[in-house]
C-alpha positions in Angstrom: 9.7 6.7 23.1 12.6 6.4 20.7 12.0 7.1 17.1 13.8 4.4 15.0 11.9 4.8 11.8 13.9 4.5 8.6 14.6 7.5 6.3 12.2 5.9 3.9 9.4 5.6 6.3 10.0 9.2 7.6 9.8 10.5 4.0 6.7 8.5 3.2 4.9 10.0 6.2 6.1 13.5 5.3 4.6 13.1 1.7 1.1 12.6 2.9 -1.5 15.0 4.3 -1.9 15.1 8.0 -4.6 12.4 7.8 -2.4 10.1 5.6 -3.9 10.8 2.2 -3.1 13.1 -0.7 -4.5 16.3 -2.4 -7.4 15.8 -4.8 -6.0 15.6 -8.3 -6.4 13.8 -11.7 -4.6 12.6 -14.7 -5.4 10.8 -18.0 -4.1 7.2 -18.4 -1.4 6.0 -18.2 -0.4 8.8 -15.8 2.9 10.7 -15.4 5.2 10.8 -12.3 6.1 14.5 -12.9 2.5 15.7 -12.8 1.9 14.0 -9.3 1.6 16.1 -6.2 3.6 15.1 -4.2 6.1 13.2 -6.5 6.5 9.6 -5.3 9.5 8.5 -3.5 11.3 5.7 -5.4 14.3 5.6 -3.3 16.3 8.0 -5.4 18.0 9.5 -2.3 17.5 6.8 0.3 18.0 3.3 -1.1 21.4 1.8 -0.3 22.4 -1.4 -1.9 24.4 -4.3 -0.4 25.4 -6.3 -3.4 22.5 -8.7 -3.1 22.0 -9.0 -6.9 25.6 -8.4 -8.1 26.1 -9.5 -11.6 22.5 -10.5 -12.3 20.3 -9.4 -15.2 16.6 -8.4 -14.7 13.6 -7.6 -16.8 11.0 -5.5 -15.1 7.7 -4.8 -16.9 6.1 -1.5 -16.0 9.5 -0.3 -15.0 9.2 3.3 -16.0 7.3 4.5 -12.9 5.9 3.6 -9.5 6.7 0.2 -8.0 8.5 -0.7 -11.3 10.8 2.3 -11.1 11.6 1.8 -7.4 12.4 -1.8 -8.1 14.6 -0.9 -11.0 16.5 1.6 -8.9 16.9 -0.9 -6.0 18.0 -3.7 -8.3 20.7 -1.5 -10.0 22.0 -0.4 -6.6 22.2 -4.1 -5.6 24.4 -4.7 -8.6 22.0 -5.8 -11.4 21.7 -4.6 -14.9 18.1 -3.8 -15.7 15.7 -3.8 -18.8 12.4 -2.1 -18.3 9.3 -2.4 -20.6 6.7 0.4 -20.8 4.2 2.0 -23.1 5.6 4.4 -25.6 3.7 7.3 -24.2 5.6 6.7 -21.0 8.9 7.5 -22.6 9.7 10.5 -20.3 9.3 8.4 -17.2 11.4 5.6 -18.7 14.3 8.0 -19.4 14.1 9.1 -15.8 14.3 5.5 -14.6 17.3 4.9 -17.0 19.0 7.8 -15.5 19.0 6.3 -12.0 20.0 2.9 -13.2 23.0 4.3 -15.0 23.8 6.5 -12.1 24.2 3.3 -10.1 26.8 2.2 -12.6 24.6 -0.4 -14.2 23.3 -1.0 -17.8 19.8 0.0 -18.5 17.8 -1.3 -21.5 14.5 0.6 -22.6 11.9 -1.6 -24.2 8.8 0.4 -25.2 5.8 -1.5 -26.4 2.2 -2.5 -25.7 2.1 -5.8 -23.6 -1.5 -6.5 -24.5 -0.1 -7.9 -27.9 1.6 -11.3 -27.6 4.2 -10.4 -30.3 5.3 -7.4 -28.3 5.8 -9.6 -25.2 7.9 -11.9 -27.2 10.0 -9.0 -28.6 10.5 -7.5 -25.2 11.9 -10.8 -23.8 14.1 -11.4 -26.8 15.5 -7.9 -26.8 16.2 -8.1 -23.1 18.2 -11.3 -23.5 20.0 -9.8 -26.6 21.0 -6.6 -24.8 21.7 -8.1 -21.4 23.4 -11.2 -22.7 21.4 -13.5 -20.2 18.3 -13.2 -18.1 18.2 -14.2 -14.4 15.1 -12.4 -13.1 11.7 -11.6 -14.6 9.5 -9.1 -12.7 5.9 -9.2 -14.1 4.8 -5.8 -12.7 2.9 -4.0 -15.5 -0.7 -3.6 -14.6 -4.0 -1.8 -15.5 -6.9 -0.7 -13.3 -9.6 1.8 -13.5 -11.6 2.8 -10.4 -14.0 5.5 -11.6 -17.5 4.2 -10.9 -18.0 1.1 -12.9 -19.6 -2.0 -11.4 -20.2 -5.3 -13.2 -23.6 -4.1 -14.2 -22.1 -1.5 -16.5 -18.6 -2.7 -16.9 -17.5 -2.2 -20.6 -16.2 -5.3 -22.2 -13.3 -3.3 -23.7 -12.2 -2.5 -20.1 -12.4 -6.2 -19.1 -10.3 -7.1 -22.2 -7.7 -4.5 -21.4 -7.4 -5.4 -17.8 -7.1 -9.1 -18.3 -4.7 -8.8 -21.2 -2.4 -6.4 -19.4 -2.5 -8.2 -16.0 -2.8 -11.8 -16.9 -2.3 -12.5 -20.7 0.9 -10.5 -20.7 2.2 -12.4 -17.7 1.5 -15.7 -19.4 3.1 -14.6 -22.7 6.3 -13.0 -21.1 6.8 -15.8 -18.7 6.5 -18.6 -21.3 9.0 -16.8 -23.5 11.4 -16.2 -20.6 11.5 -19.6 -19.0 13.9 -21.1 -21.6 16.5 -18.4 -20.7 16.3 -18.5 -17.0 19.1 -20.4 -15.3 19.0 -22.7 -12.3 18.7 -20.2 -9.4 16.7 -17.8 -11.6 13.7 -16.0 -10.2 10.2 -14.9 -11.4 8.3 -12.4 -9.2 4.7 -11.3 -10.0 2.9 -8.3 -8.7 -0.4 -9.2 -7.1 -2.3 -6.8 -4.8 -4.3 -6.6 -1.5 -7.2 -6.5 -3.8 -6.7 -10.3 -4.2 -7.6 -10.7 -0.6 -9.9 -7.6 0.1 -11.5 -6.7 -3.3 -13.2 -3.4 -3.9 -16.5 -3.7 -5.8 -15.4 -0.9 -8.3 -12.2 -2.9 -9.1 -13.9 -6.2 -9.7 -11.9 -6.9 -13.0 -8.7 -5.8 -11.5 -9.2 -7.7 -8.3 -10.0 -10.8 -10.2 -6.8 -10.7 -12.1 -4.8 -10.1 -9.0 -6.3 -13.2 -7.4 -5.5 -15.2 -10.5 -1.9 -14.1 -10.2 -1.7 -15.8 -6.8 -2.8 -19.0 -8.4 -0.5 -18.6 -11.3 2.4 -18.1 -8.9 1.7 -21.1 -6.7 1.2 -23.3 -9.7 4.3 -22.2 -11.6 6.4 -22.6 -8.5 5.5 -26.2 -8.6 6.2 -26.6 -12.2 9.5 -24.8 -12.2 10.8 -26.1 -8.9 12.6 -29.1 -10.4 14.4 -26.7 -12.7 15.7 -24.7 -9.7 13.7 -21.6 -10.6 11.9 -19.9 -7.9 8.4 -18.1 -8.4 7.0 -15.7 -5.9 4.7 -12.7 -5.7 4.5 -9.3 -3.9 1.1 -8.1 -2.9 1.2 -4.3 -2.4 -1.5 -2.4 -0.6 -2.4 1.2 -1.3 0.8 2.7 -3.0 1.2 6.3 -4.3 1.9 5.7 -8.1 0.6 7.4 -11.2 -2.1 4.7 -11.4 -3.9 6.4 -8.5 -4.5 10.0 -9.9 -5.0 8.4 -13.4 -7.6 5.9 -12.4 -9.4 7.1 -9.3 -11.9 9.9 -8.9 -9.9 12.9 -7.5 -12.1 13.2 -4.4 -11.1 9.7 -3.2 -7.4 10.6 -3.0 -7.6 12.6 0.3 -8.5 9.4 2.0 -6.4 7.0 -0.1 -4.5 4.6 2.2 -5.9 6.1 5.4 -7.9 2.9 6.1 -4.8 0.9 6.7 -3.5 0.1 10.2 -0.5 2.3 9.7 -3.0 5.0 8.7 -1.4 6.1 5.4 -0.6 5.1 1.8 2.8 3.6 1.1 5.5 4.8 -1.3 7.0 2.8 -4.1 10.4 2.9 -2.2 8.7 0.9 0.6 7.7 -2.0 -1.8 11.0 -2.4 -3.7 12.9 -4.1 -0.8 10.3 -7.0 -1.1 11.3 -7.6 -4.7 15.0 -7.4 -3.8 14.6 -10.0 -1.0 12.7 -12.4 -3.3 15.1 -12.0 -6.2 18.2 -12.6 -4.0 19.7 -16.0 -4.6 21.4 -15.8 -1.3 18.7 -14.4 0.9 15.6 -16.2 -0.5 17.2 -19.5 -1.9 14.5 -21.6 -0.4 11.5 -19.2 -0.9 9.2 -20.2 -3.7 5.5 -20.2 -4.2 5.0 -17.5 -1.5 3.3 -14.1 -1.4 4.9 -11.2 0.5 2.5 -8.5 1.5 3.4 -4.9 1.8 0.1 -3.5 2.7 0.5 -1.2 5.7 -1.0 -3.8 7.9 -3.9 -4.9 5.8 -4.3 -8.7 6.1 -2.7 -11.0 3.4 -3.6 -14.6 4.3 
């Protein structure tokens, strides 16, 4: 049988253990890319652009690492200038993302701040517009989860508050602020999750927010359709990002992603093309209100 796997897929398979998982390891939140073993693939050496986003300006929340970094790199190589938001303690990761955006010949804008605060969300959008000149694409990607043993019976209210503010409140605040700046043909893409469809009991708060994001996406697509603004979502499956060693028990990582039909976890570089497709005004001009699953075969209905 011929092997026609892409360079990205081959590298993704090479980065996992023979069973498809990863070595046991742990970090403190929010997690650092450099401390991960192996280092995730964000497309640094493999992603090749085709001008799909030439001249556009994008804001990506959580753009310092993981899916956000991979999307920022892909957008830059497709010709877009990119602003990324992130927590101040993630500055090192943000600088690395900036390096790759600049290497692609595009402008990078770094916007540190805590998105659980409404004022910060407003400042992030305002500064992105000020630095980039205009805003064509908003990627609501920043997210929080914790999967280290809590069920609803002992779930701290503080954790519920942080998860909902990071995953939902910030999305509302950022989007509301950005809408007046988005032109006809503009695009909003939200990051949902396979957890919206196949929730894990120990991620009850996270899964609930990811399900709500689907409703938000479908609803807003109807609201903004008459303005020519498209609204979609990407639902990743198990992806190797800093959130995993920072929020899961170390002994769960050797089997992380092995229960997918493809038998392994995905890499951020395998998710970024979904965002590129949905953001492209040429390739997805009639796509709105939809969810694109990148799950290794897990069902998204």
